[in-house]
C-alpha positions as CSV (number, residue, x, y, z in Angstrom):
1,M,76.4,-2.5,32.0
2,K,79.6,-0.7,32.4
3,R,80.2,0.6,36.2
4,L,81.2,4.3,35.6
5,I,83.9,5.1,38.1
6,P,83.7,8.5,39.8
7,L,85.8,11.5,38.9
8,T,88.4,12.3,42.3
9,L,87.0,15.2,44.2
10,M,90.3,17.0,43.1
11,A,89.5,16.1,39.3
12,A,85.8,17.0,39.9
13,S,86.6,20.5,41.0
14,F,89.0,21.3,38.4
15,L,87.0,20.0,35.5
16,L,84.1,22.1,36.9
17,G,86.1,25.4,37.5
18,Q,83.3,25.7,40.2
19,P,84.5,24.3,44.0
20,T,86.7,26.1,46.2
21,F,89.4,24.2,48.8
22,S,90.4,25.8,52.0
23,A,93.6,26.2,52.8
24,P,95.5,23.9,55.2
25,G,95.5,25.8,58.8
26,S,92.5,28.4,57.7
27,G,90.7,28.6,60.8
28,A,88.4,25.7,62.1
29,R,88.1,24.8,58.5
30,L,89.3,21.5,57.7
31,A,92.2,20.8,55.1
32,G,90.5,19.8,51.9
33,T,87.0,21.2,52.5
34,I,85.3,22.0,49.2
35,D,83.4,25.1,49.8
36,L,80.3,25.8,47.3
37,I,78.1,28.8,47.5
38,V,74.3,28.6,46.1
39,A,72.3,32.1,45.9
40,A,68.9,32.3,44.1
41,D,70.0,35.8,42.8
42,G,73.1,34.1,40.7
43,S,75.8,35.5,43.0
44,G,76.8,32.5,43.4
45,Q,78.3,29.6,42.1
46,Y,74.9,28.2,41.5
47,K,71.3,29.4,41.7
48,T,69.9,26.2,42.8
49,V,70.7,24.0,45.6
50,Q,70.3,20.3,43.5
51,E,72.9,21.8,41.1
52,A,75.4,22.4,44.0
53,I,74.7,18.4,45.2
54,M,75.5,17.4,41.4
55,A,78.4,19.1,41.2
56,I,80.6,17.1,43.4
57,P,80.3,12.7,43.1
58,A,81.1,12.4,47.0
59,G,82.8,13.6,49.8
60,S,84.9,12.0,52.3
61,P,86.1,12.4,56.1
62,A,89.3,14.8,54.7
63,N,87.2,16.2,52.1
64,P,83.7,17.1,53.0
65,V,81.3,19.0,50.6
66,I,80.1,22.2,52.5
67,I,77.1,23.7,50.0
68,H,76.5,27.3,51.8
69,I,73.0,28.7,51.1
70,K,72.5,32.1,50.8
71,P,68.8,33.7,52.2
72,G,66.2,33.0,49.9
73,V,63.4,30.9,48.9
74,Y,63.9,27.5,46.8
75,K,61.3,25.6,45.4
76,E,62.8,22.7,44.3
77,L,63.0,18.9,44.5
78,I,66.0,17.9,46.8
79,Y,67.7,15.0,46.6
80,I,70.9,13.8,48.4
81,Q,72.0,10.2,46.7
82,H,73.4,7.3,48.6
83,E,77.0,7.9,47.6
84,K,77.2,11.6,48.5
85,R,78.3,11.1,52.1
86,F,79.9,13.9,53.9
87,F,77.8,16.8,52.5
88,K,77.0,19.4,54.5
89,L,74.1,22.0,53.7
90,V,74.5,25.3,55.4
91,G,72.0,28.4,55.5
92,E,72.6,31.6,57.3
93,D,69.4,32.2,59.0
94,P,66.5,29.1,59.3
95,E,63.9,31.5,58.8
96,K,65.3,33.2,55.6
97,T,67.1,30.1,53.9
98,V,64.0,27.8,52.8
99,L,64.2,24.8,50.8
100,T,60.7,24.0,49.7
101,F,58.1,22.2,47.6
102,N,54.3,20.9,47.3
103,L,53.8,17.6,46.4
104,H,50.7,15.7,48.6
105,A,49.6,12.5,48.5
106,N,46.2,13.0,46.3
107,M,48.3,14.6,43.6
108,T,47.5,12.9,40.3
109,G,51.2,11.0,39.0
110,A,51.5,9.9,35.1
111,D,49.5,6.5,35.5
112,G,46.4,8.7,36.7
113,K,46.7,7.1,39.9
114,P,47.1,9.3,43.4
115,I,51.4,9.8,44.0
116,G,51.1,8.2,47.5
117,T,52.8,9.4,50.6
118,F,56.3,8.1,49.9
119,R,56.4,10.2,46.7
120,T,56.2,13.6,48.3
121,P,59.1,14.6,50.1
122,S,60.6,18.1,49.5
123,A,63.6,16.5,50.4
124,V,65.1,13.3,50.2
125,I,68.3,12.2,52.0
126,D,69.8,9.1,51.1
127,A,73.1,9.4,52.1
128,D,75.5,8.5,55.0
129,D,77.0,11.1,57.3
130,F,75.0,14.3,56.0
131,T,74.2,17.5,58.0
132,A,72.1,20.3,57.7
133,E,72.7,23.8,59.9
134,N,70.6,26.7,59.6
135,I,68.3,25.6,57.1
136,T,64.3,25.6,56.8
137,F,62.8,22.1,55.3
138,E,59.2,22.5,53.9
139,N,56.3,21.2,52.5
140,S,54.3,23.8,51.4
141,A,51.0,21.6,50.6
142,G,48.6,23.0,53.3
143,P,45.8,20.8,54.8
144,V,45.6,18.3,51.9
145,G,47.0,15.1,53.6
146,Q,50.3,13.7,53.6
147,A,52.8,15.9,52.4
148,L,56.5,14.8,53.5
149,A,58.9,18.1,54.1
150,V,61.4,15.7,54.4
151,R,62.6,11.8,53.8
152,V,65.5,10.8,55.4
153,E,66.8,7.3,54.7
154,G,70.7,7.8,55.7
155,D,72.7,7.0,58.9
156,R,74.6,9.5,60.6
157,V,72.1,12.5,59.8
158,V,72.5,15.6,61.7
159,F,70.3,18.9,61.8
160,R,71.2,21.3,63.9
161,N,68.8,25.2,64.0
162,C,66.5,24.0,61.2
163,R,62.7,24.1,61.1
164,F,60.8,21.4,59.3
165,L,57.2,23.0,58.1
166,G,54.4,20.5,57.0
167,W,50.8,18.9,58.2
168,Q,50.3,15.7,58.2
169,D,53.7,13.2,57.8
170,T,56.4,16.1,58.3
171,I,59.1,14.4,59.0
172,F,59.7,10.8,57.5
173,I,63.1,9.0,59.1
174,N,62.9,5.7,57.9
175,R,66.2,4.2,58.5
176,G,69.5,4.4,60.2
177,R,70.1,7.1,63.4
178,Q,69.3,10.8,63.0
179,Y,70.1,13.6,65.6
180,F,68.2,17.2,65.6
181,E,69.7,19.6,67.5
182,N,67.8,23.1,68.3
183,C,64.9,22.2,65.8
184,Y,61.5,23.3,65.3
185,I,59.1,20.9,63.8
186,A,55.5,21.9,63.1
187,G,52.7,19.2,61.8
188,H,49.2,17.8,62.9
189,V,48.7,14.1,62.4
190,D,51.8,11.6,62.5
191,F,54.0,14.5,61.5
192,I,57.4,12.6,63.2
193,F,57.1,9.0,61.7
194,G,58.5,5.8,60.6
195,A,61.6,3.3,62.1
196,A,65.0,5.6,62.6
197,T,66.7,5.9,66.1
198,A,66.7,9.5,66.5
199,F,67.4,11.9,69.6
200,F,65.3,15.1,69.5
201,E,67.8,17.4,71.8
202,R,66.5,20.8,73.1
203,C,63.7,20.8,69.8
204,H,60.1,22.9,69.5
205,I,57.5,20.6,68.8
206,H,54.5,22.6,67.2
207,C,50.9,21.2,66.5
208,L,48.9,23.0,64.1
209,R,45.6,21.0,65.0
210,D,44.3,18.4,66.7
211,G,46.3,15.3,65.7
212,Y,49.1,12.4,66.9
213,I,53.0,13.8,67.3
214,T,54.7,10.8,66.7
215,A,53.6,7.4,64.6
216,A,57.2,5.5,65.2
217,S,57.1,1.9,63.7
218,T,60.4,0.5,65.5
219,P,61.5,-2.8,64.4
220,D,61.4,-5.1,67.3
221,N,65.1,-6.1,67.6
222,Q,66.4,-2.4,67.9
223,P,66.3,-0.9,71.1
224,Y,65.7,2.5,70.7
225,G,63.2,4.8,68.5
226,F,62.7,8.2,68.7
227,V,64.1,10.0,72.2
228,F,63.3,13.5,72.6
229,S,65.4,15.2,75.4
230,N,64.9,18.5,76.9
231,C,62.1,19.3,74.0
232,K,58.9,21.9,74.5
233,I,55.7,21.1,73.2
234,T,53.1,23.5,72.0
235,G,49.8,24.4,70.0
236,E,48.6,26.8,67.3
237,S,45.8,27.9,70.0
238,A,44.8,26.4,73.6
239,S,42.1,24.3,72.0
240,V,44.6,22.4,70.2
241,K,44.8,19.1,71.4
242,T,47.2,15.9,71.0
243,Y,48.2,12.8,71.6
244,L,52.1,12.3,72.0
245,G,52.0,9.3,69.7
246,R,50.2,6.1,68.1
247,P,52.0,2.7,67.2
248,W,52.1,2.6,63.2
249,R,53.7,-0.5,63.9
250,D,54.1,-3.2,66.7
251,Y,57.1,-2.2,68.8
252,S,56.6,1.0,68.2
253,S,59.1,3.4,70.5
254,V,59.1,6.6,71.8
255,A,60.5,8.7,75.0
256,F,60.1,12.0,76.3
257,L,62.5,12.9,78.8
258,N,62.3,16.3,81.0
259,T,60.2,17.7,78.0
260,E,57.6,20.8,78.7
261,M,54.3,20.0,77.4
262,S,52.2,23.0,77.5
263,E,48.1,22.1,77.9
264,I,47.4,20.8,74.1
265,V,48.5,17.5,75.2
266,R,46.0,15.3,76.4
267,P,45.8,13.8,79.4
268,V,45.8,10.1,78.7
269,G,49.0,11.0,76.6
270,W,49.1,8.1,74.0
271,H,46.5,6.3,71.4
272,N,46.7,2.7,70.3
273,W,45.5,3.4,66.6
274,D,42.1,1.1,67.6
275,K,44.6,-1.7,67.7
276,P,44.5,-2.7,71.4
277,E,46.6,-5.3,70.4
278,R,49.4,-3.1,69.5
279,E,49.3,-1.7,73.6
280,K,51.2,-4.8,74.7
281,T,54.3,-4.2,72.6
282,A,54.1,-0.3,72.3
283,R,57.3,0.9,74.1
284,Y,56.0,4.5,75.2
285,A,57.7,6.0,78.6
286,E,58.0,9.5,79.8
287,S,60.4,10.9,82.7
288,G,60.5,14.3,84.2
289,S,57.3,15.7,82.0
290,M,56.8,19.4,82.8
291,G,54.0,22.3,82.1
292,S,50.2,21.4,82.4
293,G,50.3,18.9,79.8
294,G,53.1,17.2,81.4
295,N,51.0,15.8,84.2
296,T,51.4,11.9,84.0
297,Q,48.1,10.8,86.5
298,Q,45.6,9.9,83.9
299,R,48.1,8.7,81.1
300,V,47.3,4.9,79.7
301,P,48.3,2.5,81.9
302,W,50.3,0.4,79.3
303,A,53.0,3.5,78.7
304,R,56.0,3.7,81.7
305,Q,56.6,6.2,83.7
306,L,60.4,6.0,83.7
307,T,62.0,6.0,87.5
308,K,65.1,8.1,87.4
309,A,68.1,5.8,86.9
310,E,66.2,4.5,83.8
311,A,65.9,7.8,82.1
312,S,69.8,8.9,83.0
313,A,70.7,5.5,81.4
314,I,68.8,6.6,77.8
315,T,71.5,9.3,77.1
316,L,73.0,10.4,73.8
317,E,75.9,7.9,73.4
318,K,73.7,5.2,74.5
319,V,70.7,5.7,71.7
320,L,73.0,6.8,68.8
321,G,76.3,5.6,69.5
322,G,76.0,1.9,67.9
323,S,79.1,-0.3,67.0
324,D,80.7,2.6,65.3
325,K,80.5,5.0,68.6
326,W,79.1,7.6,66.1
327,N,79.3,11.2,68.0
328,P,77.2,13.5,66.5
329,K,78.0,16.4,68.4
330,A,81.7,16.2,66.3
331,Q,79.5,15.5,62.9
332,G,80.3,18.1,60.8
333,Q,82.5,19.9,63.1
334,G,85.5,18.7,62.5
335,G,84.5,15.1,63.5
336,A,82.6,13.7,61.2
337,S,81.9,9.9,61.1
338,K,85.4,8.0,59.9
339,K,83.4,4.8,59.3
């Protein structure tokens, strides 16, 4: 099979007659930035987000692709292919810009069998160096079992001021490194799960019913799994009770730092998934937990309470930096990784 060579960004723009390139020196925009506009009412260049994604083969540090999404509810499956690096989806208001679909694990596929958990995401991010801002990612299937709002397979992925709405398994972060800043995440059971390394900063975790917030499957050779820093945990009502997490696999790693926890957090904090042997490998930790659910006196003995020195060493740079010294604070703001 012959390998197809993708068009250059400029050639793709010329042929499509759609993207606009910001002129050099145009404010904070990078020279060469490719801007596309999506509007459900037809006032933009594209009516669906996926059309805009497919319009450009790939971005680059010098030519990032920015897809501006006008307010609206976009019921479509989103797929950011592996080669589409340096793409950015930008909404105007996360409550008014909603990407949604309603697949769930118990739906019947073409083979007559349930489609299963991993074929349910409303959005799949398979590319590295992806950024999303001011957008809601939703799976609207409701209380029917596993139903992913988003599946992330890319490295150096950033979500800022986004909402993630679902029920069971809302966010699946399977590999790579991700940074969530000022995001709202709602769910019920294992609604933040996977093997990735992820840093959640100033995020609001909202529990809809009794369940488990995290289900990490961190590999044993990976120093960090999920880190929550300066976040808050709330419930749909005071009667909701949740565990901070349970180990989907051995060596599950989750840490909560300076997080405000309402009364919905169970005093024991963590669950062993009814597999006592996982207590020996799970890497669960807290420091500076606050609120009525932040009292750690009754936490399970196999979870750690970090010293101030240990907690202060778990920094954004330490968790996500890696060998390429990735700085997620810069990505999408004129400083995307150049790896």
